[in-house]
N, C-alpha and C positions, 0 to 999 in steps of 0.2 A: 590729818597729816601732812607735814609739809615736804616739797620736795626740795630741800636744801642740797647743796654739795656733797655734807656725808651720807644722805639717804642713798641719792642717786649713784654712789661708788656704792654702797653698799646692796644695792639693788643689780647694779652692773656683777658684782662677783658673785649673787647669786643667778645671773643667769649666763654665765659665763661656766658655772658649773656642767650645766648636759651639753655645754660645746666643745669641753674637751672629749668626751664622747665620740658627737658628733663627728671631730675633724677624721677620727677613724672609717666614719662610714662614706665621708664625701672625696677623701684626698687617699693614696695609695702611698705608702712609708716609702722613705722615710719624711717625705714631704707630712704625712698626718701628724709625725712625731713632733717635728719643728713646732706646727700651728701646736700640738695640745701642751705642750712645755713652755713655747710662748705666752699662750692663752693663761696657763693656770700662773707661771711666773707673776703676770702682770694683774691675775686678780689677788694673787696673794698680798704683794703689794698694798692693793688696795683698803686691805685688811687694817694696815696698821695707820695708814691715811683718815681713815673714815672715822677712825676714833678718835685721832688727833686735832683733827681739822673741828669736831664737832663739839670737844674741850675746849677749844682755842678761841673758835667765835660764840662759844655757847648755844650751842644747836643742838644740843642731846633731845632726842626725843624718845616716846615710847615707841612709835613706828622701826625708830631704829635700834633701841635696845631691844625689840622681838625679832627685828629681820638677821642681824650681825649676826648670832649663834647658828642662826638655821642657815645663812650662806657659809660660813664656815665647813659645818655639818654637811652640807651638799658638796660642797667642794670636795674633803676631803674623801668623804662614803665614794661618790664616783668618782675622782681619778685612782682610787686603789681596786676599784673593782677591774679598772682597764686595766693598769699594771697589770694587775692577778691574773687578769685572762689572758694576758700578751706577752706572760711570763711563763705560759705554761702549767700554771698552779703551781708553782715553786713552791714546797714546805717553809723554805726559809721566808717568803714573804704571805704566806697564806696564815702561817699560826697568827704574827701580829697584827695582821689587816683582822683578823676574826676579832681577835683584842678588842680592836679599834670600836668594829662599826658593834659589836654587842656591847659595850661600854656604853656610846653614844646612843643606841635604841633605848636600853636600862635607863640613862640618865632622864631623856626624853620621855620615855614613860613615868618615871617619878615627879618630872615638873607637871605634868598633866595630872595627875592624881592629887597633888598638893593643893593645885590651881591658886588661891588666894596666896597661901602660903609658898609656895615657890621662890618669892624672893629669900628666903632663908637660903638658897641654893645658890649662894653670891659665885660668880665667877673668881676665882682664886687667882694669884701669879702664877702657881706653879700650874692652874689648868693653861695660862694663857703661854707660859713656855712648850707647855705639853703641844698646845695647836700649832705653835713657830716650829717646834720639831719636825711635826707631823708633814708642812707644806716642805721644807727645807727637807728632808726625805722624799717626799715624793719628785720634786723637781729633779735630786741627783737620780732617782731611777727612771723616770722619764730621760735623761740625757745616758744613762746607761743602755735603755731601748733604742736610742737613736743612734748611737756608737755601737752597736750587734746588728742593730740594721745596715748601718754602712760596711762591718766588716764581712757580713755573709754576700752585699754583692761587692765586692771586691775579688770575693774567693769564690764566687760561682764558675761553675766549670773547671773548678780545681781539686787533684784530689789530695788528699792528706799528706801523702809523703812529700808531694811540692809544697804544698804549705809548710811542712817541719824545716822543711828546705830553706824555705826564705827567710823564714824565722831564725833557722840557726846563721845564716849569714853564709847560705852554700853560691845563694841566686839573690841577686838585685831587689832588693825591696823596694820598688816603684811605686807602690799605695801607699808605704808606709803601714804596714801590716804589724810590723809589731811595735807600732805607735797605740793605733786604734784596741791591738788585744790589752796592754801594758792599762789604754785608758778606760776598757772597758772593766777589767778585773778592781780596777781603783775605784771605781762607780760602784759595781755592783756590789764591793765590800763595806765601802762609805754608808751605801741608800740601806743596806741589811743593818748595819750596829744602827746608826741613825732611827730607823724603821721599828727595831727591837726596844731600841729607849723610847721613842714615844711610845710603843706598848703598853711600858713598865709606866711610865707616868699617868697614861690613860686609866691604867689599873688603877694608881694609886688616888687619882683626883676621884674615881667613881666610887671606889671606897668611901672616898671623904665624903662626897655627896650622899652614900646610901647612910653613913652613921649620922649624918646631919637631920635626914631624915626621918631617923628610925624612933624619935618620940612622935610622929605624924601617922604613922605606921602602926603602933598599937590598937586594939579594939578598946575602945569604950566602953565599960560594966556602970 
């Protein structure tokens, strides 16, 4: 194993995966939301640079090929668990998250079963798009959680009629509740759409891998 810059970036992405969840153990919200979102976004950026630099500098290694998909899966799985938990098990998030988690476990099981034939399940362009959309969706959903937390903080101690009066323009909107409410709604909508799109692509690529693995799953008689 060589500690090249691409391999270091991949390793840092793997370490950052549990760090996203740890932010909520040691920091109060919304600070934890900020740290988790920034950490996730920085780690996601390394997903592009490690592969790009490895190809550019001809530093592709078996260690990097092994660790890169593991780091991606760890990031997505842990971040989704955190988001679903913070959303109160919102079914609009729980269902696509379940599809994504099931696929990742299923494909990992296929690769383990195939052993030396696992190279038959090469990562496709559609699978790369799937990963990219997953990461964008998660970043947007972290932003939504951040906005919700700020909105809750600004409206703490207010009753609903007073909040409605502010949003209706009858009371001066000092804290810009209207802006936060609109931004939250948009982030929630975009995040859900992207996560469902990612789940659909995840299912499609999972079925494609299963189709490619079928010849190796037949019993030899």
